[in-house]
C-alpha atoms as one frame of an Amber mdcrd trajectory, in Angstrom:
protein
  64.326  12.649  46.079  62.808  11.469  42.893  63.245  13.474  39.838  60.058
  14.871  38.440  59.095  13.251  35.181  57.593  15.336  32.656  54.333  13.993
  31.285  53.500  14.644  27.681  50.999  17.334  27.356  48.282  17.541  24.778
  47.802  20.741  22.975  44.936  22.776  24.456  41.956  23.106  22.070  40.696
  26.537  21.623  37.001  27.259  21.694  36.694  28.037  18.058  38.297  24.759
  16.954  35.897  22.678  18.940  32.852  24.450  17.470  34.045  23.850  13.930
  34.265  20.088  14.496  30.636  19.770  15.615  28.731  21.278  12.716  28.184
  21.127   9.130  29.448  23.574   6.555  27.137  25.454   4.269  28.506  23.533
   1.254  27.758  20.157   2.924  24.246  21.168   3.788  23.457  22.615   0.369
  24.757  19.291  -1.145  22.426  17.165   0.929  19.473  19.496   0.246  20.083
  19.343  -3.515  20.255  15.468  -3.528  16.999  15.260  -1.575  15.314  17.662
  -4.020  16.386  15.506  -7.055  15.161  12.367  -5.384  11.819  13.998  -4.455
  11.472  15.130  -8.048  12.038  11.603  -9.356   9.736   9.886  -6.745   6.794
  12.403  -6.715   5.020  11.271  -9.971   5.130   7.500  -9.033   3.815   8.402
  -5.553   0.789  10.158  -7.005  -0.175   7.033  -8.867   0.294   4.918  -5.765
  -1.854   7.284  -3.944  -4.768   7.181  -6.419  -4.426   3.360  -6.483  -4.847
   3.172  -2.823  -7.752   5.559  -2.790  -9.506   3.336  -5.280  -8.878   0.193
  -3.108 -10.190   2.004  -0.073 -13.288   3.257  -1.889 -13.929  -0.246  -3.130
 -13.731  -1.700   0.485 -15.998   1.087   1.708 -18.568   0.452  -0.950 -18.412
  -3.295  -0.255 -18.906  -2.694   3.423 -21.866  -0.508   2.977 -23.432  -2.877
   0.651 -23.104  -5.645   3.158 -24.514  -3.359   5.895 -27.533  -2.508   3.673
 -28.195  -6.209   3.071 -27.716  -7.167   6.725 -30.016  -4.360   8.001 -32.626
  -5.448   5.470 -32.540  -9.008   6.951 -32.246  -7.768  10.495 -35.176  -5.103
  10.390 -37.313  -7.065   7.914 -37.583  -3.954   5.702 -36.393  -2.676   2.350
 -33.009  -0.901   2.554 -31.482   1.183  -0.227 -28.095   2.465  -0.799 -28.168
   5.588  -3.033 -25.456   7.887  -4.488 -25.303  11.477  -3.349 -25.256  14.007
  -6.030 -24.471  13.096  -9.656 -22.164  10.170  -8.998 -20.875   7.733  -6.455
 -17.648   9.742  -6.160 -19.827  12.354  -4.439 -20.582   9.814  -1.670 -23.681
   7.691  -0.834 -26.264   6.983   1.849 -27.657   3.757   3.241 -31.122   4.197
   4.480 -34.410   2.343   5.153 -37.010   3.005   2.339 -40.168   3.108   4.382
 -38.931   5.394   7.171 -35.862   7.056   5.505 -33.805   6.331   8.545 -30.208
   6.950   7.588 -28.013   3.976   8.601 -24.727   5.145   7.081 -23.231   7.963
   5.038 -20.116   8.195   2.937 -18.727  11.567   2.115 -17.237  12.633  -1.302
 -13.943  11.184  -2.339 -10.903  13.460  -1.924  -8.972  12.516  -5.038  -9.791
  11.702  -8.652 -11.362   8.272  -8.438 -13.924   7.251 -10.946 -16.914   4.923
 -10.366 -18.581   3.411 -13.466 -21.300   0.947 -14.196 -23.155   1.726 -10.877
 -27.022   2.322 -10.859 -28.387   5.399  -9.134 -29.463   3.177  -6.191 -29.548
  -0.436  -5.047 -32.289  -1.892  -3.016 -32.327  -4.927  -0.741 -35.630  -6.578
   0.061 -36.482  -7.910   3.595 -35.014 -11.360   2.442 -31.640  -9.716   1.713
 -32.048 -10.125  -2.073 -31.337  -7.416  -4.551 -34.760  -6.061  -5.685 -33.573
  -3.199  -7.891 -31.862  -3.360 -10.256 -32.468  -6.781 -11.588 -29.548  -9.115
 -12.383 -25.899  -8.786 -11.370 -24.529  -5.368 -10.651 -20.871  -4.761 -11.513
 -19.375  -1.448 -10.393 -15.813  -0.655 -11.518 -13.784   1.831  -9.227 -10.738
   3.259 -10.934  -7.834   5.342  -9.565  -4.792   5.915 -11.699  -3.956   2.844
 -13.548  -5.490   0.579 -10.955  -9.071  -0.731 -11.239 -11.252  -2.725  -8.912
 -14.585  -4.362  -9.368 -17.498  -4.694  -6.944 -19.820  -7.485  -7.989 -23.283
  -7.880  -6.463 -25.277 -10.893  -7.445 -29.144 -11.125  -7.121 -28.999 -13.105
  -4.021 -27.241 -10.120  -2.354 -23.685 -11.503  -2.101 -21.119  -8.836  -2.622
 -17.503  -9.516  -3.745 -14.601  -7.007  -4.314 -12.376  -8.242  -7.201  -9.054
  -7.019  -8.544  -9.190  -5.496 -12.060 -11.939  -3.835 -14.022 -15.348  -5.458
 -14.327 -15.947  -7.440 -17.527
């Protein structure tokens, strides 16, 4: 007969030892949490500036879109269309409507954050030819959020352009 060879045996793991290998210690978890808190404290101020900048950009494109809508509707319907601020400023929102029938074509609600709008008249009217009938001349509206400024320029022919930087 063959002699039985002894195989090397591994030490048996106990239940407690296997649990300890799977988790984190309280010290490790507190270290990670404190590192994340420090990083969040450093990044939060710059993120609020970024957020204000993006909201200014978004408001600029919304205003540009609604100015184009007002002009296109004036041409399409052969009527005078106006875009008017809601409340005391353009930050409170605005409404696009026909002048004769007061049919509301579009409405923008108030801005959530502190975004400023300067240089804008109380309302802008487009005649049936798509030209700006009121106010006369080129309209330049500055939208600011944080340290970022955008300009919406509307010429007398009704062409609207969003531009980077404050209006001059």
